[in-house]
N, C-alpha and C positions, 0 to 999 in steps of 0.2 A: 114807127119813125116820123118825126116832124119836117117837112121841108118848107122853107120860107124864103122869098125874096126881098132883099133890103138893100139900103144905099147908106154908106158912111161917108162922114167929112173928112177930108183929108188935111185941107189948109184953105185958106183965103185965096191964095194963088193958084192951087191946084184944083180946087172944088171937091166935088164927092165920085165916088165909084160905086158901080154895081157890085153886089154880092149875093151868094145863095148860101144858106145856113141849113145843113143837114145835122138834125139831133136825134140819136137814138132813143128808143124810150127808156133804157137805163144806160145813162153816159158816165163813163169813168175819166174820159179825158176831152179836151176840145184843141183843135189844132187849126191855125191859119194855114191855109193851102193856096199857095200863090203859083199861077201857070207858066209856062215855059214862054219861050220868046216869039213862037210862031202861031200860037193858039191861046184863046182866051179861056174864061172860066168854064165855059158850056162845051169845051170840047170833049169828045167822047172818053178820052183817057180822064180827063178831070172828073167827068160824072161818074164813071165807072170806079174809079180810086173812090170816091166819096162815099158811094154807095157800098163797096166793099168795108171800109172803115168802119162805116155804122154798124154793120154786121158783128164787129168786135168791139162794139160799145164805144166807138171813138167818134166824136161829133168832128165837124168841119165847117168853116166858114171860108168858103171858096171865093175870090173876088178877082175883078179885073184891075190890071194897073192903068193909068190914065191913057196912056197911047192905045191901048186896045179898046178902052172906053170909047175913044175918039176916031177908033177905024183908021189909025195910023199903022204903018208897017214897021216905023223905027222905033226902036224900044225906048223907054224913057231913060234920060240920064240918071246915074246912081242916086243923085241927091233926091230927085222926085220919086224913084222906087223905093227908097229907103223910108221917105215919109210915109208912102202907102202902106208898106210894110208895118211899120209903128203905129199906124192909125189902125189898122185891122187887128193888130195884137191888143191895143187898148178895147176894141170894139168888142172882142170876145171876152175880155176879162171884165168888163162893164157889164155883159150879158150874163156871164156865168162866172161870178166872182169867187165862188166856192170849188169850182172844178179845175184841176192843174191845167194849166195852158202851155202849148208848144207851138214853135213856128214850124212850118214845113213848106216844101215847094218842089215842083219839078224843074229840073235843069235850071234856067234863067232865074226863076221864082226863088228856088233854094239859095241860089249865088247871093242875090239881093238880100234875102232874109239874113244870111249869116254875115254879110258886109254890115249891116245894120247892127247885128248883136255884137260884131266886133268894136263898133263904136259906141253902142248904147247896150246896156243888159238891164232892162225892166225886172225888178225882182219877183215879178208874178211868172216870168217866161222859164219854164224850167228845162227844156232842151230845144232841140232842132233836127228835125228828120229831113234828109235829102233822097227824093226820088229820083236819082241821076244826078249826081253832081257833074258839070259841066267842065271838067278841068282844064281843056284846052279844045282850039279850034279842030275839027276833022282833018287829019292829015297833018297836023301840026304839033307833036307832041311835046308837052311842058308841063311845069307844076306852078308857074307863076300865080295863075288865078287863085292857088290854094294859099298863098303867103298870108292871107289876113286871118285865116283860121286859128292861127296861134293866138289870136286875141279873143276868142270867143271861150267864155267861161263857163258855158252850161254844156252839159252831156251831148253829144253827136251821135247821130245814125246814119251812114252811109248804105243806101240800099242801091247796088250797081250790078249793072249786066256786065258778065264776063267779056261780052263781045261789044262794049260800049265804043263807039268810034270817037267820042268825046271825052273818054277816060281809058286810055290805055291801063290795062288791069295792074302790069307792074308799077306804074307810076301812082296809080290810086292807092295800091296795097303801100308803097313807100310813104306817100303823104299821109295816110291814117296811122301808119306805125310811129310817126313822129308826133301825134296827137294824143296826149295821155287819156282825155275824155271821149275818143271816138272809137265808134263800133263799125265795122265794116262786115257787110253781110252780100255775098254773091249771089246772083241770080244767074245759072248756068245758062249759057247759050243766048242770053237776051242781050237784045243792043240797047241804043240809047232810048230808043221809043218803047223798050220793054216789050218787043216782039220776041216770043219764043215760040218755035215750030212746035205746033199741036198741042199747046197749052196756053193757059191764061195766067197773066200776071197779076191781076188785080188782088185774088185772095192770096197769092204769096205775098205780095207787099202788105197787105193789111195784116195778115197773121204773124209776120214778122215784127210789124211796127207793134202790134198788141204784146209780142212776146218782149220785146225790148223795154217798152213802157212799163210792163209788170215787173221786169227786173229791178228798175229804177225805185221801186217803192221799198 
């Protein structure tokens, strides 16, 4: 496996952000992997997930959003986040034009990626994987955050913990049942951080991702 650090340009006003490319020896797919709101691309979860995906022959480009790059606590406004997702997707397509490309993200990163795809749908993006879609704030069940998903035209994979405090199971099930191109996969006993007592979520997330990708072919 080849691991490489790089930067890519987002826009003149936003500047550039850091990224890490994980390329398995035999790569079947490449994902952009956007981080959650509270931790950047080098968080333990992000690194572990990227390594697990590589074992399934899935490459990743994980990257920082500008606020994380600038060591700010407040996440970027959607327009900035969307522009960063767009730039990341074009970066992987430029680097690997013949490899099927997918968007993906943990929590905030997944939601910003789907919001972008609801507004624009580059023809080279084949789908999106959510590693824990943040359906609502903790303790405030609702589905408004999913309203934009009806405008996403590519296949969607939702990998969700059954104890996810940001996605009440009955509500995320309801949302996915109303989306013709959505697949919902439960991780039993997992919370939003994908903590599973006496188990490791990374191999499960990676294998379920690989299984879904294989079914799309």
